[in-house]
N, C-alpha and C positions, 0 to 999 in steps of 0.2 A: 323561733326560739330569739333570745335577748344577744346583743351584743356582745357583752362581757360574757355569756356563755360560749359564744364562738371563741371567744380568746381562751378561754379557759382549754376548753375542748382542744386546740389546738398546741397550747403549751402545757399543761395539767398544771398541779399544785406545787408550788417551791421554787419554779424556774430552774435557773442551771445551777443551783445549789442546794445539795438535797442532805438533810437531816443538817440543816444552818441554825448555828445559835447567836448569841450576841457578839461572839468571839470571832465570827468567822469574818474572815476578811474576804468580802465582795469582789471589790476591784482597788483601784486605784487611781489617782486623779489626774488633772494634767502638769502636775508639780510632783509626783510624787510619792504624795501623801496616803496611804492607807485607809480605804472606805471601810466601815462597819456599817452593820443594818441600820443603825440610827441616825450613823451620819446620812446614808441615801433617804431614809425619809423624811429627814429633817429637814433636806434641803430640798427635796421637791417639794414639801407642804409650804417652807417658807417662798419658794419661788410662785404657788398656787395663791396663797394669801395676797403677797403682790397684784399678782396679777387679778387677782378679786376687788381690789381699792383702784387699780386702772382705770377696772372697765363697770366700774358701779354705775357711772353717769347713765352709760349707754344701758342697762339693765333695767335702771327705772323708767329712761324713756318705753323698752320694750312693755313692761309692764302697764304705762300710762296708755300706750297704743292696746292693751287688751280690754282696758275698763273702757275705753272708748268706741272698741269694737263691741263689745259688749252691751254698752249702754248706758255707764255707769260717766256721766259724759262732768256730773261737776266737782271733778277732784283734779288735783296738779301735784307736782312734784314738790316734797314741803322746800322750803328755799332757803332753811338753817341747816338744815342735816346733808339734803339732798338724798335721803337714803331712804322716805319712804313715799309711798301714797298718802296722803291727807284730804279729807273731805272738805271743800269748800265751803265755810257757811255763808247763809243769806244777809243780805244786810240787812234785811225786813224780815219781818218772819211771814209778812204777806204777800211778797215776791214769790208771782210763779216761777215755779224751778222744774218744770217736765223737761224730760229730754227727747227731743225728736231726731231720734237715731238716723243721717242719711248717711253714715261710713258704712254701714252692714252692706247694705243694698247696693253700693258702689263697687264694695271689697268682693261681694260673692257675682258681681256682673263681669269684674276681672280674671276672677277664679273660674267662671265657668267659660269666658271665653281663651284662658291659657289653658283648660283641657282640652279643647280642640289639638292642641300641638299633637302631631303625633313622632316617635322619635327610631323610627326604623333604620337603624344602619349599616354603611357596607364598608369593607375594610380592603382600601386599596393596596396592590401590591407593590412591595417592595422594590423589584426591579421589575422592567421586560420578559424573563424569562418565564418560561410555561412553569416549572414548580411554583416560582411564587407566587404566578398565578393561581395556582391550585394551593395553595397554604393562602393566600387571601380569602379564598374561596372557604375555607376552614372557620378562619376566625371568624367571618361574618356567621358564619352557620352557628357558633358557637355563643357570638352574642346576643342572637334573634333567639338560641334556644334558653337562654336567661330571662332575657326578658318574656317570654311564651310560658315556661315552665315555673318560674317564682310569680308573686305577687307584684309585681314591677308594676303594672299599674296600680296599686290601691297606694305603694310607695309615693308615687309621684303626685299623686291627689294630697297625700298628707304633707310633699315638702311643697308644693306650690301653697295650701294652708299656710303654713310655719313662716314659709318665704312673704309672703304677703302679709302676716301680723307682726314680724319683728324684722321683715327685711333682711331674713339669712336662714341658712339650715345647711345641712351639711350632711355628707354620706361618707359611712366605713364600711372599708371592705377588709372580708378574713378569708383565711382557709381555716377550714373547718376540716378536722383529721379523721371525723368520724361521720361527717355525710357521705352521697355519694354510694354506691356498690359495696354492697356487703361480698367481699370476695374469699375470705381466711376464715374459718372458725375453727379454735380447738378447745382443747380442757385443761384446767391449770387447778392443783392444790392449792388452796388458801387455807387460814385460820381462821377458823368464826370467832362469834363474838366468847363464847365459851371456852374459848382451846382446840376443841375439835377440829382436826383438817376436814373441810369438802372441797368437793369437787364443785367447780363454776367454769361454765363455758363460754371462752372468752372471745370475741368475735370481734374482726380487721375491716376496714374499710378504704376504698381505694383514696376516699377527702374527695372534698367538692368546694367551690367557694359559697361565700356566704356576704350577706349585705344588711345592710340597716341604715338607720336614718339617725341623726342628732339635732335636737335644738340647740338653739345659741346659748341657753343658758347652762347646755355642760361643755361649753367648747372657751379655752383659754389660751389666746395664742403668747409668742412672748412679749409681740409688741403690738397693742392696740395701731398702730403709727404706720404697720408696716402691711403695703397692698398685699393679698394676696398668701394662700398655703405656702406656695413654694419659696417666699420670701421668709417664711417664720424658719429660725432654727430649731425651735420646739415646740409641741401643743400638748397643752395637759385636759383631760376629761375628767370630771366631776358629776357623777350620778348617787342618788340616793339609793340605799338598795335597805328590805329589811333583813332579818339575821337568819331567816329561815332562805330567803332567795341566794343569800352568801353563803349558806351551809352548801346548798344545794349544786351551787354553779365550782365553789374552790372548796369545800369539803370541809371548809374553817370554821371552826365556833366561835362566835364572839358573843359578847353580853349585850352588845346594844347599848343605844341612848337617846335620848330625846334629840334630833336631827330636824333643823327648818326648811324647808322648801314651799315651793308655789300651788296655792288652789285656788278653785274656781268658790266663791263665798255669797251667798246671797246679801245683801245690806238694805235698811231702810232709807230713803232719800225723799226728803222733803218736799213737797210740790204745790207747796205756798197756797193761801186759803183754807189752810187747814187738813191739806191732802197728805197724802205721803204714800210714794211709789215705792216699790221693792225691787230692785235691778241686780244683775249679777257684777260681781268685783273682781279683778285678781289680785292677790296680795299671798302675804306670806302665811304656813302654818306649821306647825309640831308635828312630826310623825315620829312615833314611841317604836321602840325593839329596834332600831335601823344604823345603819352605818352606813359612811361614805366610802364609795370606790373608786379611786383616782388612778389613773391610765397616764403614764407620762410614757411621749414621744418625741425622740429626738432623731433628725435626720441626719447619713453618714458625713463627716466633716474632715481634716487632717488629723484633728485630735479622735475621733471616733469614728473610723473607716466604715464599719458597720452597721454605726447607728446606735440607737441605745432603746430599750421598750422597759418602764419599770409600771408595777401593779401594786398598789396600797389599799389594804383596808384599815379602816380608823384613823390612827395614828401610830398604829405600833406592830401590824402586821405587813409584810413586806412578803409578798405571793409570788412576784417574779421580777429578777433582774436578769435581764443579758440583752443580744444583739436586737437591734430592731430586723424580722424576718421577713423583710420588703425591701424593694432598691428604694422605696421613698415615702413617707408616712404616706399610709393609705387613707385619706380623709380630701373629700373634694368639697368646695365650698358651693353654695348657690347665694347668689343675692340678686335682691330686686330692682334696687337702683346703688350704682356703683357710688362710692363717695374717693373722690382721688385722693390720694396718699393715707389710707385709710384701711383697715382689714375688715370691717363689719360695714354692711352697705345700709342704706335706706330702705325704709318701709315708707308706700306712700299717705299709709295714716299719720304719719308725723306733720305732713304738709296739709290735710284735712282737719288736724284739730284745731284750729284760730279758726278755720272756716266753720267748723260745727258751733264752736263756741259764739260766734256772731249770728248763730242761724238761731241754734235755741233761743239768745237772748230776743232777735227780732219776733221770733212767732209767740213767746211768754209774752211779749209786751203787748201783741195782738190781742195774743187771749184776757191778759188783764182789759185792753181796753172793753173789750165785749164783757166782761166780768161785771166791768161797773155799769155797764149798761143794765144788767139782768139785775145785779143787786144795786140798787139807787143808794147813792149819797145824799148827804143833809147839810146843811147851813140852819146852824143855831145859835139861838143865846145863848150864854153861859148860866147854868140852873135852870131853861126851861125844859127839860123834860131828862128821864132818866136814861142816862148815857149808859150807866153798866148795863140795865135791860133789853136799851140797843145794840149794845157793841155783842151780846150776849147773843141774841135772839134774833135781830134784823128785824125786815118789816117782811113778815108772809102775807101773800096776795089776799088782800079784803081785810087785812087788819086795821087796828086804830092806832096813832102814834098819837100819845096825850101829851100835852105840853101844858104848861103852868098857864093860870089863868092872869089874862093881864099881858102875858109875854108876844113874843112876834112869835107866828107860826112856823114852824120846819119850814125850809124852801131846797127843793132839788137843786142840787150843785149841778152846772153846765159841764158837761164832759169836751164838747165840741167836735168834731169830725175828724176822724181818721185820715192824715194824712196819704194821699196818693202815695208819696216819696217811701212810707213804711213799708206798705207792697211790692212797689219797685225792687228796694233793696231786697227782697226776699228772695225775688226770681234773679235778682243777680247773683246772691250766695247760691242758690241753686247751679247757676251755669258755671259758677267761679269753681265749688266744689267736683262739679263733673270737667270739667275741663283739666283740676289737679288729679284729678285720678285718672285721668287719660282716655274717659270713654264721655259719652256725648247721652242727650236725650233718645238718639236712635236707638244706641246700644242699651241704655237702661229700662227703658219702655216699649220701645218698639215705634215709639211716636216721633214724628219729624218733628223738628223747630218750626215754628208759625214763619209762615213766608218763603219754607222751600218746598217746593212741590215737582219740580222737573226731577225727572230720573237720574238726569245727568249729576245733579246737584248731590241728590240724594246718593249716589252710588260715588262720589268725592268726599261725601263727608263718614260713610263707612272705611274707606279706605285712608282717609285721617286718622279715624278710630283705632284699626288694625294696624298702623303703623305706628304709632305712640304705644300701644300696647307691643308689638314686637320688638321693643327694647328690654321689656323685662323676659319675653318668650326666649330671645337670644341667647341672653345671660342662662336661662333654663337649659336649652340646647347645648350651650357651649360647656357647661356643666355635665350633663349625660356623656357628652362625646369623653370627659376627662376622666369620668365614671368608668366609662366602658376602657379605656389605656390601662388603666389600674387593673381592671378585669382581668385583662388578656396577660399582663403583667405576672398577676398573680399567679395564670394560670401556668405560663410559661419557665414559671420557677419550680413549683407543685406537682405539677398530672406530668407522673413521668410515668403514669402505666397506661397501656395503651386503653381508651377508653369509647362507649358508642353513643355517639347524639340522633334522635330524630328530631327533623325538623320539615318543617313545609318549603322546597324547590322549587324549582325553573316551572313556571305555568300553573300554581299552587298544588304542587302534587306532592303528596308527603317523598321524603328519602331519609337516608339515614349513611351517617359516615362512621370513622374510626378514626383516632386521630390519639395524638398525646401531644406535649409542650415543643416538640422538635414539629409540628406544624405550625407552630406560630412565627412570624417570622417579621410582621409588620405592626405598625402600631398607627398608619396615616390612616384616620377613619371620616367620615363621610358621610351625610344623612341622603339616603333615597331619596325624599322630598323634600322641598322648599320649607320655608316657616309655612302654616298656615294660616297664619296672622298676617299677612303679607299678601301670600298668595291663596285666598279661600278656596275650598271647593267649589263654591259658587261660582267664583272669575273663573275656575279651572272649567267646568261646567260650560259656561259661557263661551271663554275663549273655543274651546271643542265645538260645541257646536256653529259660532263663527265660521271655523275651518273647515267643517264639514259644508257649508251653505254655498262657501268660497270654493269646494271643488279639490281641497288641496290633498283629499281620500279617495277620489275616484279613480278608476284604472282607467287603461288606455279607452276600453268601450264606453265610456262615462256611468259604469256599474260602480255601485258604494261596495266594498269587500266585504263579508258577513263578519270580518273580527272587528270591523268598523260600528255595523251595526249593533254587536255585541257590548260595545263599548259604550254606545249611545243607551242600551236598554240599561245599564246600569247606572249611569248619571241620571238616569229617569228615575230607578227607585222604584220598579216594577213591581215589586215581590217578588215572586216566585217563577225568576226569570228564565230559569230553567225549563218550563216548561214553553218557552216563548222560540227556545233553539232549534234554528234551521239542520237538518239532517247534515248537511256542510259542517256546520260549526261544530256537531257531535264528532264528525270524522278528523274535524281537524284535531279536535281534542284528542281523540285516540291515538291518532299519529304522533302527537306528543307523550302522551304515557309511556307509547314504543320507546321514545328517545331516552326518556329516564331510565325506563326496567332497562335497558341493554347494559346498564354499571354492576346492575345487580345477577349480573349474567342471565337476564329472563331475556330472549328475543323469540316474541308470540309469531307463530306461522302465517304466511301472507293467507288473508281470509277473503273470502269470493264476497262477502259483502264489503269490502272492504271498496273507497274510491280512492284508484292508483294514483290519479292524477294528484289530491291534495296529498296524499301518504309521502309522493316522492319530493314535495314542496315543502312539507314540514320537514322530510329529514334531510335533504340537504341547506334547509334553512337551518339547523342544527347543526350540522356536519362543518359548515362554514363559521363557526363561531368559536370562540377560544377554547371553551366549556369541553367541549367535544376534541379536540388539540389535547389540552391536555390529559382526558381519558382514554385517548388512543395511543400517549405516551406512558402510560401508567399500564394500560390493559389492550395491547394491541391489538391483543387475538379477539377480546369481545369487538372493538371496533374494527374489524374486519366482519365480524357475523353481521351487525349492522348493514357494513356495506353491502354485504350479501343481501340481507333481506330489502334495502334499497333497488338492487340490481332484479332482485326476484318482481319485486314493482314494475320497473320500467319492460321487463321482459313481456311482464301479462298483459301491457299498455301498447306493445311492438305488436305481438300476435290479434290483438284485439284490431288495431287498425289494418295489418294485412288479411285479416277475414273483413274488414267493411270494405278491404280494397278491392278484395276479389270478386263480394257480390256486387259491387258496382259492377266490374268488368264483365260478371256473368251476365246481367240487365242489360248491358252496353251490346255484348255477343247478341243476346236473344233479339235484338230489332235486327 
């Protein structure tokens, strides 16, 4: 579902003014002046136009970034208009003008490493009360359910790509009243198109949260010199939609027009020496039968305590005008690199562009030297040869170069040797680009730089790469935390009915909870893991095995517990490690399953195949945790059943010990 589809489903057509016309008063401004439809539309569109002019230089930089990323690298921003990307013409036709794109693999390396970051979040309780611990567990389950049951990972991959390309990307969240489970259906009599009454079935849903991504091309802040969403008083979203999409979203029929937007276009790029290469270019195109859809968000203020939201289609259709349906503007920003005092962040590509131009120039000059050797140049007397024929056909291998009788024979021009500094500059540019991108040769190609051979030096180089790249990773992690807070606040406001979610709980055992907005009391969110770019999986694995070798996990008898062996098998990635589990590990998992099952009222009976000592240890470990104390407070009768179940295990152990003692006494008495 698209973002504007979600907005339409949340508010419906017409906003808060049904059957409104041009004479309907929608509101009054801060000075008490009445606002009609035309006033609202013109005010929003004027603000949009002003913000477009203010943001235009940044937009051209994003287009230039995209062109260099795609390989169209002989272009630049028009220095006169500042609004167009123009191709840079060669000074001479014979100049080699091939693009040797190093930006694309560097950005792909950054994206591949940024995708390693995980976003498993936990909500901390508001207070030390057991009830707040329980509510924090519910909020945690809600966040993990959203990440599991929606295409969150796909959104993250798209977000990272846009963030690397433009230096920015944005999340938009909303409440979809037609989402979630269907709970009421009724039949309603309506008039059909032919005027005959029909009976239609109308379904009602519990509603659910929805979210999507916005590119920086669609976002217009109040000022580009205010840093962060929170500093903006208002934000405008503009998108181009076809007339069919607009009708599907809002039930509104518009005529449509030709609208400019962006697209990828193949263009011819002169390569020198008669060659021409075709590359992809990012530029403008015109879309037929479309209109612009503008959404205006204004945060709550003293003049407008509830905030404001306006949706406009084209230049005359006011689809919605009313209060902002959330506590804050439901947009979350992601940046690649922060720029102090500015709203939009920067892309690494901006810093790579000058180096890429220098690299292209260096490699092209090397190729020109090679071609001068292969296609020999000659020094000739004026009029001694047919220069037109020579320039057109050259000198093929074995061909004769005819010169005028009595003239001096043509002499091959001496090209000289290629200076070693040229090749050194090539390698220097490669290293500079890798350094600027925050990666190294080790991360890009897997090869170590020359002279680096020790394991310690290689590990230090890897740590440096991860640390520099983790700056962007931390920006992304912080944005996802902010997004999670927006999700919880939307659920807090709209999830009024009791609802159920399934999630993976303790020890990877499936669990289900019922909840409502009353169970959300904290927005204090933290990550369950460290930034993987700082503490990588390999580093965690290495530290774990070092701790094992140092004996940190051994019990008093010097034995390594089965839990530690189980974790080691996971780190070693031995495939289907469940087949390697010992009977003790299976006993532990069975006891953990019983711990979780009791919350649903299912208490398995003590079995003769149970290892009672292991079951007692796992049950008592669970009973000492806060989770059990919360459950005991909510469901004391079920907690008593688990305690009774544990006592049965102990009784069996005591009976077995007494039996062994009696056997020992009988043996001693027989002697």
